[in-house]
C-alpha positions in Angstrom: -93.1 97.6 -177.5 -91.2 97.8 -180.8 -91.3 101.6 -180.8 -89.4 101.7 -177.5 -86.5 99.6 -178.9 -83.7 101.3 -180.8 -83.0 99.8 -184.2 -79.7 98.6 -182.9 -81.5 96.2 -180.5 -81.9 93.7 -183.4 -78.8 91.7 -183.0 -77.0 90.8 -186.3 -74.5 88.4 -184.7 -74.8 84.7 -185.4 -76.8 83.0 -182.6 -78.7 79.9 -181.8 -82.0 79.3 -180.1 -83.1 76.2 -178.2 -86.2 74.7 -179.7 -87.8 74.8 -176.3 -87.4 78.6 -176.1 -90.5 80.6 -177.0 -92.4 77.3 -177.5 -90.5 76.4 -180.7 -90.6 72.8 -181.7 -88.2 71.6 -184.4 -88.7 67.9 -185.2 -86.1 67.9 -188.0 -83.3 68.9 -185.5 -84.5 66.6 -182.8 -84.1 69.1 -179.9 -80.7 70.5 -180.9 -80.2 74.3 -181.2 -81.4 75.9 -184.4 -78.8 78.3 -185.9 -80.0 81.6 -187.1 -77.9 83.3 -189.9 -75.9 86.4 -189.2 -77.4 89.5 -190.7 -80.7 87.8 -191.3 -82.7 89.6 -194.1 -85.9 89.0 -192.0 -85.3 92.4 -190.3 -83.5 94.4 -193.0 -84.8 97.9 -193.8 -82.8 97.9 -197.0 -84.9 95.1 -198.4 -88.1 96.9 -197.5 -87.4 100.3 -199.0 -83.9 101.2 -200.3 -83.3 98.6 -203.0 -86.8 98.9 -204.5 -86.6 102.7 -204.6 -83.1 102.6 -206.1 -84.2 100.1 -208.7 -87.2 102.3 -209.7 -84.9 105.3 -210.1 -82.3 103.4 -212.1 -84.8 101.8 -214.5 -87.0 104.8 -215.3 -85.9 104.6 -218.9 -84.1 101.8 -220.9 -80.3 101.6 -220.6 -77.9 101.7 -223.5 -74.9 100.1 -221.9 -73.3 98.7 -218.7 -71.5 102.1 -218.2 -74.9 103.8 -218.4 -76.2 101.4 -215.7 -73.3 102.2 -213.4 -73.7 105.9 -213.9 -77.4 105.7 -213.2 -76.8 103.8 -210.0 -74.4 106.4 -208.8 -76.8 109.3 -209.7 -79.8 107.5 -208.1 -77.8 106.7 -204.9 -76.8 110.4 -204.7 -80.4 111.5 -205.2 -81.6 109.2 -202.4 -78.8 110.5 -200.1 -79.8 114.1 -200.7 -83.6 113.7 -200.4 -84.7 115.2 -197.1 -86.5 112.8 -194.8 -86.1 109.7 -196.9 -84.3 107.7 -194.3 -86.9 108.6 -191.7 -89.6 107.4 -194.0 -87.6 104.2 -194.5 -87.4 103.8 -190.8 -91.1 104.4 -190.3 -91.8 101.8 -193.0 -89.6 99.2 -191.2 -91.3 99.9 -187.9 -94.8 99.6 -189.5 -93.8 96.1 -190.9 -92.5 95.1 -187.4 -95.7 96.1 -185.8 -97.8 94.3 -188.5 -95.7 91.2 -188.0 -96.3 91.4 -184.3 -100.1 92.1 -184.7 -100.5 89.0 -187.0 -98.5 86.8 -184.7 -95.7 86.5 -187.4 -98.2 85.3 -190.1 -98.4 86.6 -193.6 -99.1 90.4 -193.6 -98.1 91.7 -197.0 -101.8 92.2 -197.9 -102.1 94.6 -194.9 -99.3 96.8 -196.2 -101.3 98.0 -199.1 -104.1 99.2 -196.8 -101.8 101.3 -194.7 -99.6 102.9 -197.4 
């Protein structure tokens, strides 16, 4: 099902959900709507791929100064931007995580990522 949804289907606007929807029960809120944060990091491909890859490129060798750090970030971002297929691989990684989340009924699945890499 996830493969048929465009990535824009994941709403980033603030919203709330009734605890009775989808079988949710929230005793702490006593039946009031539960507010979900705008731009929730739960479904953010940047957290899954981009930031980790950028960090690994920037920290390949020790830095000498803050200016060196800024220069490395710019160079690494440009390198990522010009690498063919890198965004498609990031999208595939995101979709794989969505599918694993669905397959495990939203339980912990990080241990399964290592198997499929």
